[in-house]
C-alpha positions in Angstrom: -18.9 44.3 8.5 -17.4 44.5 5.0 -15.1 47.4 4.3 -13.6 48.4 0.9 -10.9 50.9 1.0 -9.1 52.7 -1.8 -5.8 53.8 -0.4 -2.5 53.7 -2.4 0.2 54.4 0.1 -0.5 52.9 3.5 -1.5 49.4 4.5 -4.6 50.1 6.4 -4.9 46.7 8.1 -1.4 47.1 9.4 -2.2 50.6 10.7 -5.3 49.3 12.5 -3.4 46.4 14.0 -0.6 48.6 15.3 -3.3 50.8 16.8 -4.7 47.9 18.8 -7.8 47.2 16.8 -8.9 43.6 17.1 -8.9 41.3 14.1 -12.0 39.4 13.1 -14.5 42.2 13.7 -14.3 43.4 10.1 -13.4 42.2 6.7 -11.2 44.8 5.1 -10.4 44.7 1.4 -7.9 47.3 0.2 -7.3 48.3 -3.3 -4.1 50.1 -4.0 -5.4 52.1 -7.0 -8.8 53.2 -8.3 -8.8 51.4 -11.6 -12.1 49.5 -11.9 -13.3 51.2 -8.7 -17.0 50.8 -9.5 -16.5 47.1 -10.4 -14.8 46.5 -7.1 -17.5 48.4 -5.2 -20.1 46.3 -6.9 -18.2 43.0 -6.3 -17.3 43.6 -2.7 -20.7 45.2 -1.8 -19.2 47.0 1.2 -21.0 48.2 4.2 -18.3 50.9 4.5 -16.5 52.5 1.6 -13.3 54.4 2.4 -11.8 56.8 -0.2 -8.4 58.4 -0.1 -8.4 61.6 -2.2 -4.9 61.3 -3.7 -4.6 58.0 -5.6 -4.2 56.9 -9.2 -5.6 56.8 -11.7 -8.8 58.6 -10.4 -8.8 60.5 -7.2 -11.3 59.8 -4.5 -13.5 62.7 -5.5 -13.8 61.3 -9.1 -14.5 57.8 -7.8 -17.3 59.3 -5.6 -18.7 61.3 -8.4 -18.8 58.2 -10.6 -20.4 56.2 -7.8 -23.0 58.8 -7.2 -23.9 58.9 -11.0 -24.2 55.1 -11.0 -26.4 55.2 -8.0 -28.5 57.9 -9.5 -28.8 55.9 -12.7 -30.0 52.8 -10.7 -26.9 50.8 -11.8 -25.5 50.4 -8.3 -26.6 50.6 -4.7 -24.9 53.0 -2.2 -22.7 51.6 0.6 -24.3 52.3 4.0 -21.4 54.5 4.9 -18.8 56.4 2.8 -15.8 57.8 4.7 -13.2 60.2 3.3 -9.7 59.1 4.6 -7.3 61.6 3.1 -4.3 62.8 5.0 -5.4 66.4 4.3 -8.5 67.9 5.8 -9.2 70.1 2.8 -9.4 67.0 0.5 -11.7 65.3 3.0 -13.9 68.4 2.9 -14.3 68.0 -0.8 -15.3 64.4 -0.4 -17.8 65.4 2.3 -19.3 68.1 -0.1 -19.8 65.4 -2.7 -21.7 63.1 -0.3 -19.3 61.2 2.0 -20.9 60.6 5.3 -17.8 61.2 7.4 -14.2 62.1 7.1 -11.1 61.3 9.2 -7.4 61.9 8.7 -6.2 58.5 7.7 -3.6 58.4 10.5 -6.6 58.7 12.9 -8.5 55.9 11.2 -8.4 53.7 14.4 -10.5 56.3 16.2 -13.7 55.5 14.3 -16.2 54.1 16.7 -17.3 51.1 14.6 -14.1 49.0 14.5 -15.0 46.8 17.5 -18.6 46.2 16.6 -19.6 42.7 15.7 
């Protein structure tokens, strides 16, 4: 499973490792800012896209809006799953309203049920 995460503050792989998630069940690429977000999404072609709300230079909502437009225009394909991973539930709700499939407070990221799937 390929995962692309846009998160500018916390090392998500370290968070998952410290929570006991096994390595090798997923390929996680983390980008620490949202510059060239659409290019990264296209290049990585993730199964799962994770978007933090608060990150520079474009917040997760703006990235999702741009992605939705590119998908609508036929320029990109949609990742199978898009997950909002803000530390604030209100920000996650905004991403859900824009089309994210799920939302989780980033500190509970390890609770998602797909981490140990092959």
